[in-house]
Structures are given as C-alpha cells and as structure tokens.
mmJSON file of the N, C-alpha and C atoms, coordinates in Angstrom:
{"data_MODEL":{"atom_site":{
"group_PDB":["ATOM","ATOM","ATOM","ATOM","ATOM","ATOM","ATOM","ATOM","ATOM","ATOM","ATOM","ATOM","ATOM","ATOM","ATOM","ATOM","ATOM","ATOM","ATOM","ATOM","ATOM","ATOM","ATOM","ATOM","ATOM","ATOM","ATOM","ATOM","ATOM","ATOM","ATOM","ATOM","ATOM","ATOM","ATOM","ATOM","ATOM","ATOM","ATOM","ATOM","ATOM","ATOM","ATOM","ATOM","ATOM","ATOM","ATOM","ATOM","ATOM","ATOM","ATOM","ATOM","ATOM","ATOM","ATOM","ATOM","ATOM","ATOM","ATOM","ATOM","ATOM","ATOM","ATOM","ATOM","ATOM","ATOM","ATOM","ATOM","ATOM","ATOM","ATOM","ATOM","ATOM","ATOM","ATOM","ATOM","ATOM","ATOM","ATOM","ATOM","ATOM","ATOM","ATOM","ATOM","ATOM","ATOM","ATOM","ATOM","ATOM","ATOM","ATOM","ATOM","ATOM","ATOM","ATOM","ATOM","ATOM","ATOM","ATOM","ATOM","ATOM","ATOM","ATOM","ATOM","ATOM","ATOM","ATOM","ATOM","ATOM","ATOM","ATOM","ATOM","ATOM","ATOM","ATOM","ATOM","ATOM","ATOM","ATOM","ATOM","ATOM","ATOM","ATOM","ATOM","ATOM","ATOM","ATOM","ATOM","ATOM","ATOM","ATOM","ATOM","ATOM","ATOM","ATOM","ATOM","ATOM","ATOM","ATOM","ATOM","ATOM","ATOM","ATOM","ATOM","ATOM","ATOM","ATOM","ATOM","ATOM","ATOM","ATOM","ATOM","ATOM","ATOM","ATOM","ATOM","ATOM","ATOM","ATOM","ATOM","ATOM","ATOM"],
"id":[1,2,3,4,5,6,7,8,9,10,11,12,13,14,15,16,17,18,19,20,21,22,23,24,25,26,27,28,29,30,31,32,33,34,35,36,37,38,39,40,41,42,43,44,45,46,47,48,49,50,51,52,53,54,55,56,57,58,59,60,61,62,63,64,65,66,67,68,69,70,71,72,73,74,75,76,77,78,79,80,81,82,83,84,85,86,87,88,89,90,91,92,93,94,95,96,97,98,99,100,101,102,103,104,105,106,107,108,109,110,111,112,113,114,115,116,117,118,119,120,121,122,123,124,125,126,127,128,129,130,131,132,133,134,135,136,137,138,139,140,141,142,143,144,145,146,147,148,149,150,151,152,153,154,155,156,157,158,159,160,161,162],
"type_symbol":["N","C","C","N","C","C","N","C","C","N","C","C","N","C","C","N","C","C","N","C","C","N","C","C","N","C","C","N","C","C","N","C","C","N","C","C","N","C","C","N","C","C","N","C","C","N","C","C","N","C","C","N","C","C","N","C","C","N","C","C","N","C","C","N","C","C","N","C","C","N","C","C","N","C","C","N","C","C","N","C","C","N","C","C","N","C","C","N","C","C","N","C","C","N","C","C","N","C","C","N","C","C","N","C","C","N","C","C","N","C","C","N","C","C","N","C","C","N","C","C","N","C","C","N","C","C","N","C","C","N","C","C","N","C","C","N","C","C","N","C","C","N","C","C","N","C","C","N","C","C","N","C","C","N","C","C","N","C","C","N","C","C"],
"label_atom_id":["N","CA","C","N","CA","C","N","CA","C","N","CA","C","N","CA","C","N","CA","C","N","CA","C","N","CA","C","N","CA","C","N","CA","C","N","CA","C","N","CA","C","N","CA","C","N","CA","C","N","CA","C","N","CA","C","N","CA","C","N","CA","C","N","CA","C","N","CA","C","N","CA","C","N","CA","C","N","CA","C","N","CA","C","N","CA","C","N","CA","C","N","CA","C","N","CA","C","N","CA","C","N","CA","C","N","CA","C","N","CA","C","N","CA","C","N","CA","C","N","CA","C","N","CA","C","N","CA","C","N","CA","C","N","CA","C","N","CA","C","N","CA","C","N","CA","C","N","CA","C","N","CA","C","N","CA","C","N","CA","C","N","CA","C","N","CA","C","N","CA","C","N","CA","C","N","CA","C","N","CA","C","N","CA","C","N","CA","C"],
"label_alt_id":[null,null,null,null,null,null,null,null,null,null,null,null,null,null,null,null,null,null,null,null,null,null,null,null,null,null,null,null,null,null,null,null,null,null,null,null,null,null,null,null,null,null,null,null,null,null,null,null,null,null,null,null,null,null,null,null,null,null,null,null,null,null,null,null,null,null,null,null,null,null,null,null,null,null,null,null,null,null,null,null,null,null,null,null,null,null,null,null,null,null,null,null,null,null,null,null,null,null,null,null,null,null,null,null,null,null,null,null,null,null,null,null,null,null,null,null,null,null,null,null,null,null,null,null,null,null,null,null,null,null,null,null,null,null,null,null,null,null,null,null,null,null,null,null,null,null,null,null,null,null,null,null,null,null,null,null,null,null,null,null,null,null],
"label_comp_id":["MET","MET","MET","GLU","GLU","GLU","ARG","ARG","ARG","ALA","ALA","ALA","GLN","GLN","GLN","ARG","ARG","ARG","PHE","PHE","PHE","SER","SER","SER","VAL","VAL","VAL","ARG","ARG","ARG","LEU","LEU","LEU","ASN","ASN","ASN","CYS","CYS","CYS","SER","SER","SER","ALA","ALA","ALA","VAL","VAL","VAL","GLN","GLN","GLN","GLN","GLN","GLN","GLN","GLN","GLN","LEU","LEU","LEU","ASN","ASN","ASN","LEU","LEU","LEU","PHE","PHE","PHE","GLU","GLU","GLU","ASP","ASP","ASP","ASN","ASN","ASN","PRO","PRO","PRO","ALA","ALA","ALA","MET","MET","MET","LEU","LEU","LEU","GLN","GLN","GLN","LEU","LEU","LEU","CYS","CYS","CYS","GLU","GLU","GLU","GLU","GLU","GLU","ALA","ALA","ALA","ASN","ASN","ASN","LEU","LEU","LEU","ALA","ALA","ALA","SER","SER","SER","LEU","LEU","LEU","CYS","CYS","CYS","ARG","ARG","ARG","GLY","GLY","GLY","PRO","PRO","PRO","LEU","LEU","LEU","VAL","VAL","VAL","MET","MET","MET","GLY","GLY","GLY","PHE","PHE","PHE","PHE","PHE","PHE","ASN","ASN","ASN","GLN","GLN","GLN","SER","SER","SER"],
"label_asym_id":["A","A","A","A","A","A","A","A","A","A","A","A","A","A","A","A","A","A","A","A","A","A","A","A","A","A","A","A","A","A","A","A","A","A","A","A","A","A","A","A","A","A","A","A","A","A","A","A","A","A","A","A","A","A","A","A","A","A","A","A","A","A","A","A","A","A","A","A","A","A","A","A","A","A","A","A","A","A","A","A","A","A","A","A","A","A","A","A","A","A","A","A","A","A","A","A","A","A","A","A","A","A","A","A","A","A","A","A","A","A","A","A","A","A","A","A","A","A","A","A","A","A","A","A","A","A","A","A","A","A","A","A","A","A","A","A","A","A","A","A","A","A","A","A","A","A","A","A","A","A","A","A","A","A","A","A","A","A","A","A","A","A"],
"label_entity_id":["1","1","1","1","1","1","1","1","1","1","1","1","1","1","1","1","1","1","1","1","1","1","1","1","1","1","1","1","1","1","1","1","1","1","1","1","1","1","1","1","1","1","1","1","1","1","1","1","1","1","1","1","1","1","1","1","1","1","1","1","1","1","1","1","1","1","1","1","1","1","1","1","1","1","1","1","1","1","1","1","1","1","1","1","1","1","1","1","1","1","1","1","1","1","1","1","1","1","1","1","1","1","1","1","1","1","1","1","1","1","1","1","1","1","1","1","1","1","1","1","1","1","1","1","1","1","1","1","1","1","1","1","1","1","1","1","1","1","1","1","1","1","1","1","1","1","1","1","1","1","1","1","1","1","1","1","1","1","1","1","1","1"],
"label_seq_id":[1,1,1,2,2,2,3,3,3,4,4,4,5,5,5,6,6,6,7,7,7,8,8,8,9,9,9,10,10,10,11,11,11,12,12,12,13,13,13,14,14,14,15,15,15,16,16,16,17,17,17,18,18,18,19,19,19,20,20,20,21,21,21,22,22,22,23,23,23,24,24,24,25,25,25,26,26,26,27,27,27,28,28,28,29,29,29,30,30,30,31,31,31,32,32,32,33,33,33,34,34,34,35,35,35,36,36,36,37,37,37,38,38,38,39,39,39,40,40,40,41,41,41,42,42,42,43,43,43,44,44,44,45,45,45,46,46,46,47,47,47,48,48,48,49,49,49,50,50,50,51,51,51,52,52,52,53,53,53,54,54,54],
"pdbx_PDB_ins_code":[null,null,null,null,null,null,null,null,null,null,null,null,null,null,null,null,null,null,null,null,null,null,null,null,null,null,null,null,null,null,null,null,null,null,null,null,null,null,null,null,null,null,null,null,null,null,null,null,null,null,null,null,null,null,null,null,null,null,null,null,null,null,null,null,null,null,null,null,null,null,null,null,null,null,null,null,null,null,null,null,null,null,null,null,null,null,null,null,null,null,null,null,null,null,null,null,null,null,null,null,null,null,null,null,null,null,null,null,null,null,null,null,null,null,null,null,null,null,null,null,null,null,null,null,null,null,null,null,null,null,null,null,null,null,null,null,null,null,null,null,null,null,null,null,null,null,null,null,null,null,null,null,null,null,null,null,null,null,null,null,null,null],
"Cartn_x":[109.141,108.755,109.932,110.659,111.795,112.87,113.131,114.132,113.691,112.424,111.908,112.031,111.803,111.952,113.396,114.339,115.754,116.143,115.63,115.938,115.325,114.16,113.423,114.132,115.038,115.734,116.974,117.317,118.477,118.141,119.142,118.978,118.424,118.861,118.472,117.253,116.56,115.384,114.176,113.536,112.365,111.165,111.388,110.282,110.533,109.437,109.48,108.605,109.144,108.365,107.823,106.543,105.913,104.844,104.555,103.46,102.18,101.304,100.068,98.984,97.92,96.808,95.563,94.54,93.286,93.407,94.36,94.512,95.589,96.535,97.646,97.652,97.097,97.022,98.17,98.694,99.792,99.638,98.675,98.44,99.616,100.405,101.561,102.595,102.821,103.78,103.268,101.982,101.409,101.518,101.331,101.482,102.924,103.886,105.295,105.586,105.075,105.288,104.713,103.554,102.931,103.75,104.15,104.89,106.276,106.932,108.29,108.306,107.117,106.985,107.661,107.354,107.905,106.834,107.256,106.355,106.207,105.043,104.798,104.612,105.55,105.458,104.824,103.61,102.843,103.083,103.537,103.746,102.45,102.044,100.879,99.57,99.32,98.089,96.824,96.933,95.772,95.816,96.529,96.646,97.079,98.054,98.672,97.644,96.599,95.585,94.504,94.447,93.441,92.032,91.798,90.462,90.258,91.066,90.932,89.598,88.813,87.452,87.384,88.504,88.439,88.537],
"Cartn_y":[87.42,88.171,88.296,87.212,87.229,88.206,88.22,89.146,90.595,90.856,92.216,92.642,91.728,92.052,92.417,91.645,91.945,93.276,93.525,94.752,95.976,95.822,96.952,97.629,96.942,97.543,98.338,98.276,99.029,100.511,101.306,102.751,103.316,102.803,103.366,102.705,101.877,101.201,102.136,102.33,103.202,102.578,101.486,100.881,99.393,98.676,97.252,97.036,96.33,96.006,94.595,94.431,93.126,92.894,91.631,91.26,91.392,92.291,92.527,92.931,92.158,92.471,91.75,91.708,91.09,89.596,88.93,87.494,87.122,88.02,87.747,88.803,88.44,89.333,89.008,90.0,89.759,90.672,90.384,91.26,91.339,90.282,90.307,91.322,91.391,92.346,93.773,93.982,95.309,95.74,94.802,95.088,95.48,94.755,95.083,96.492,96.821,98.155,99.23,98.976,99.948,100.105,99.001,99.042,99.665,99.413,99.907,101.238,101.797,103.059,102.988,101.932,101.716,101.944,102.409,102.489,101.086,100.794,99.507,99.739,99.233,99.335,98.045,98.155,96.971,96.636,95.422,94.924,94.281,94.603,93.976,94.285,95.531,95.811,95.583,95.673,95.459,94.086,93.165,91.784,91.734,92.575,92.601,92.7,93.5,93.728,92.676,91.774,90.712,91.27,92.394,92.972,94.066,94.049,95.019,94.793,95.842,95.709,95.878,96.089,96.282,94.99],
"Cartn_z":[108.706,109.87,110.841,111.034,111.958,111.483,110.193,109.644,109.838,109.658,109.844,111.3,112.223,113.639,113.966,113.456,113.696,113.045,111.865,111.135,111.814,112.411,112.978,114.138,114.805,115.945,115.519,114.268,113.774,113.665,113.791,113.82,112.512,111.375,110.084,109.457,110.171,109.624,109.67,108.522,108.501,107.797,107.047,106.296,106.075,105.893,105.581,104.349,103.357,102.168,102.33,102.029,102.206,101.146,100.913,100.026,100.839,100.423,101.162,100.175,100.117,99.228,99.728,98.915,99.336,99.611,98.951,99.125,100.128,100.37,101.277,102.388,103.515,104.66,105.612,106.29,107.213,108.433,109.296,110.447,111.408,111.517,112.421,111.937,110.627,110.092,110.25,110.038,110.24,111.701,112.61,114.035,114.354,113.79,113.987,113.473,112.305,111.743,112.658,113.191,114.095,115.38,115.962,117.228,117.065,115.94,115.712,114.964,114.698,113.978,112.604,111.857,110.528,109.468,108.313,107.173,106.586,106.042,105.396,103.901,103.1,101.648,101.136,100.645,100.247,98.783,98.538,97.176,96.699,95.514,94.906,95.589,96.038,96.77,95.946,94.633,93.768,93.106,93.695,93.231,91.772,91.443,90.109,88.984,89.177,88.152,88.084,89.051,89.043,88.978,89.629,89.67,88.633,87.581,86.507,85.811,85.683,85.133,83.628,82.963,81.516,80.768],
"occupancy":[1.0,1.0,1.0,1.0,1.0,1.0,1.0,1.0,1.0,1.0,1.0,1.0,1.0,1.0,1.0,1.0,1.0,1.0,1.0,1.0,1.0,1.0,1.0,1.0,1.0,1.0,1.0,1.0,1.0,1.0,1.0,1.0,1.0,1.0,1.0,1.0,1.0,1.0,1.0,1.0,1.0,1.0,1.0,1.0,1.0,1.0,1.0,1.0,1.0,1.0,1.0,1.0,1.0,1.0,1.0,1.0,1.0,1.0,1.0,1.0,1.0,1.0,1.0,1.0,1.0,1.0,1.0,1.0,1.0,1.0,1.0,1.0,1.0,1.0,1.0,1.0,1.0,1.0,1.0,1.0,1.0,1.0,1.0,1.0,1.0,1.0,1.0,1.0,1.0,1.0,1.0,1.0,1.0,1.0,1.0,1.0,1.0,1.0,1.0,1.0,1.0,1.0,1.0,1.0,1.0,1.0,1.0,1.0,1.0,1.0,1.0,1.0,1.0,1.0,1.0,1.0,1.0,1.0,1.0,1.0,1.0,1.0,1.0,1.0,1.0,1.0,1.0,1.0,1.0,1.0,1.0,1.0,1.0,1.0,1.0,1.0,1.0,1.0,1.0,1.0,1.0,1.0,1.0,1.0,1.0,1.0,1.0,1.0,1.0,1.0,1.0,1.0,1.0,1.0,1.0,1.0,1.0,1.0,1.0,1.0,1.0,1.0],
"B_iso_or_equiv":[0.0,0.0,0.0,0.0,0.0,0.0,0.0,0.0,0.0,0.0,0.0,0.0,0.0,0.0,0.0,0.0,0.0,0.0,0.0,0.0,0.0,0.0,0.0,0.0,0.0,0.0,0.0,0.0,0.0,0.0,0.0,0.0,0.0,0.0,0.0,0.0,0.0,0.0,0.0,0.0,0.0,0.0,0.0,0.0,0.0,0.0,0.0,0.0,0.0,0.0,0.0,0.0,0.0,0.0,0.0,0.0,0.0,0.0,0.0,0.0,0.0,0.0,0.0,0.0,0.0,0.0,0.0,0.0,0.0,0.0,0.0,0.0,0.0,0.0,0.0,0.0,0.0,0.0,0.0,0.0,0.0,0.0,0.0,0.0,0.0,0.0,0.0,0.0,0.0,0.0,0.0,0.0,0.0,0.0,0.0,0.0,0.0,0.0,0.0,0.0,0.0,0.0,0.0,0.0,0.0,0.0,0.0,0.0,0.0,0.0,0.0,0.0,0.0,0.0,0.0,0.0,0.0,0.0,0.0,0.0,0.0,0.0,0.0,0.0,0.0,0.0,0.0,0.0,0.0,0.0,0.0,0.0,0.0,0.0,0.0,0.0,0.0,0.0,0.0,0.0,0.0,0.0,0.0,0.0,0.0,0.0,0.0,0.0,0.0,0.0,0.0,0.0,0.0,0.0,0.0,0.0,0.0,0.0,0.0,0.0,0.0,0.0],
"pdbx_formal_charge":[null,null,null,null,null,null,null,null,null,null,null,null,null,null,null,null,null,null,null,null,null,null,null,null,null,null,null,null,null,null,null,null,null,null,null,null,null,null,null,null,null,null,null,null,null,null,null,null,null,null,null,null,null,null,null,null,null,null,null,null,null,null,null,null,null,null,null,null,null,null,null,null,null,null,null,null,null,null,null,null,null,null,null,null,null,null,null,null,null,null,null,null,null,null,null,null,null,null,null,null,null,null,null,null,null,null,null,null,null,null,null,null,null,null,null,null,null,null,null,null,null,null,null,null,null,null,null,null,null,null,null,null,null,null,null,null,null,null,null,null,null,null,null,null,null,null,null,null,null,null,null,null,null,null,null,null,null,null,null,null,null,null],
"auth_seq_id":[1,1,1,2,2,2,3,3,3,4,4,4,5,5,5,6,6,6,7,7,7,8,8,8,9,9,9,10,10,10,11,11,11,12,12,12,13,13,13,14,14,14,15,15,15,16,16,16,17,17,17,18,18,18,19,19,19,20,20,20,21,21,21,22,22,22,23,23,23,24,24,24,25,25,25,26,26,26,27,27,27,28,28,28,29,29,29,30,30,30,31,31,31,32,32,32,33,33,33,34,34,34,35,35,35,36,36,36,37,37,37,38,38,38,39,39,39,40,40,40,41,41,41,42,42,42,43,43,43,44,44,44,45,45,45,46,46,46,47,47,47,48,48,48,49,49,49,50,50,50,51,51,51,52,52,52,53,53,53,54,54,54],
"auth_comp_id":["MET","MET","MET","GLU","GLU","GLU","ARG","ARG","ARG","ALA","ALA","ALA","GLN","GLN","GLN","ARG","ARG","ARG","PHE","PHE","PHE","SER","SER","SER","VAL","VAL","VAL","ARG","ARG","ARG","LEU","LEU","LEU","ASN","ASN","ASN","CYS","CYS","CYS","SER","SER","SER","ALA","ALA","ALA","VAL","VAL","VAL","GLN","GLN","GLN","GLN","GLN","GLN","GLN","GLN","GLN","LEU","LEU","LEU","ASN","ASN","ASN","LEU","LEU","LEU","PHE","PHE","PHE","GLU","GLU","GLU","ASP","ASP","ASP","ASN","ASN","ASN","PRO","PRO","PRO","ALA","ALA","ALA","MET","MET","MET","LEU","LEU","LEU","GLN","GLN","GLN","LEU","LEU","LEU","CYS","CYS","CYS","GLU","GLU","GLU","GLU","GLU","GLU","ALA","ALA","ALA","ASN","ASN","ASN","LEU","LEU","LEU","ALA","ALA","ALA","SER","SER","SER","LEU","LEU","LEU","CYS","CYS","CYS","ARG","ARG","ARG","GLY","GLY","GLY","PRO","PRO","PRO","LEU","LEU","LEU","VAL","VAL","VAL","MET","MET","MET","GLY","GLY","GLY","PHE","PHE","PHE","PHE","PHE","PHE","ASN","ASN","ASN","GLN","GLN","GLN","SER","SER","SER"],
"auth_asym_id":["A","A","A","A","A","A","A","A","A","A","A","A","A","A","A","A","A","A","A","A","A","A","A","A","A","A","A","A","A","A","A","A","A","A","A","A","A","A","A","A","A","A","A","A","A","A","A","A","A","A","A","A","A","A","A","A","A","A","A","A","A","A","A","A","A","A","A","A","A","A","A","A","A","A","A","A","A","A","A","A","A","A","A","A","A","A","A","A","A","A","A","A","A","A","A","A","A","A","A","A","A","A","A","A","A","A","A","A","A","A","A","A","A","A","A","A","A","A","A","A","A","A","A","A","A","A","A","A","A","A","A","A","A","A","A","A","A","A","A","A","A","A","A","A","A","A","A","A","A","A","A","A","A","A","A","A","A","A","A","A","A","A"],
"auth_atom_id":["N","CA","C","N","CA","C","N","CA","C","N","CA","C","N","CA","C","N","CA","C","N","CA","C","N","CA","C","N","CA","C","N","CA","C","N","CA","C","N","CA","C","N","CA","C","N","CA","C","N","CA","C","N","CA","C","N","CA","C","N","CA","C","N","CA","C","N","CA","C","N","CA","C","N","CA","C","N","CA","C","N","CA","C","N","CA","C","N","CA","C","N","CA","C","N","CA","C","N","CA","C","N","CA","C","N","CA","C","N","CA","C","N","CA","C","N","CA","C","N","CA","C","N","CA","C","N","CA","C","N","CA","C","N","CA","C","N","CA","C","N","CA","C","N","CA","C","N","CA","C","N","CA","C","N","CA","C","N","CA","C","N","CA","C","N","CA","C","N","CA","C","N","CA","C","N","CA","C","N","CA","C","N","CA","C","N","CA","C"],
"pdbx_PDB_model_num":[1,1,1,1,1,1,1,1,1,1,1,1,1,1,1,1,1,1,1,1,1,1,1,1,1,1,1,1,1,1,1,1,1,1,1,1,1,1,1,1,1,1,1,1,1,1,1,1,1,1,1,1,1,1,1,1,1,1,1,1,1,1,1,1,1,1,1,1,1,1,1,1,1,1,1,1,1,1,1,1,1,1,1,1,1,1,1,1,1,1,1,1,1,1,1,1,1,1,1,1,1,1,1,1,1,1,1,1,1,1,1,1,1,1,1,1,1,1,1,1,1,1,1,1,1,1,1,1,1,1,1,1,1,1,1,1,1,1,1,1,1,1,1,1,1,1,1,1,1,1,1,1,1,1,1,1,1,1,1,1,1,1]
}}}
C-alpha cells in the first residue's frame, strides 16, 4: 500500500495491480485508486478457478 501511495503521485502513473478477489479484499487500495484517479487491475478476481463449476 505504501509503495502504491508513493507511485500514485508520479506523473505517468495510471494503474495499480493488486491481488483482489472474494477471499482477499483491499478496501484501502481501492480507496487510493479512487482518490488518485487510478485504474485498479485485479489479479485473481475469480480466485484462480476455485469456483469453477465443472
């Protein structure tokens, strides 16, 4: 989170990649993205196929 905050003030920063899914929530990072007008690239949003129904 601290690294993302430092990165967010740079001129060329437009997105932050983070682990975000049903088991790993990160509201502070989402808040930072909203406040700094950054895109949030979510890694593993479907928990790497954990909820695969096949």
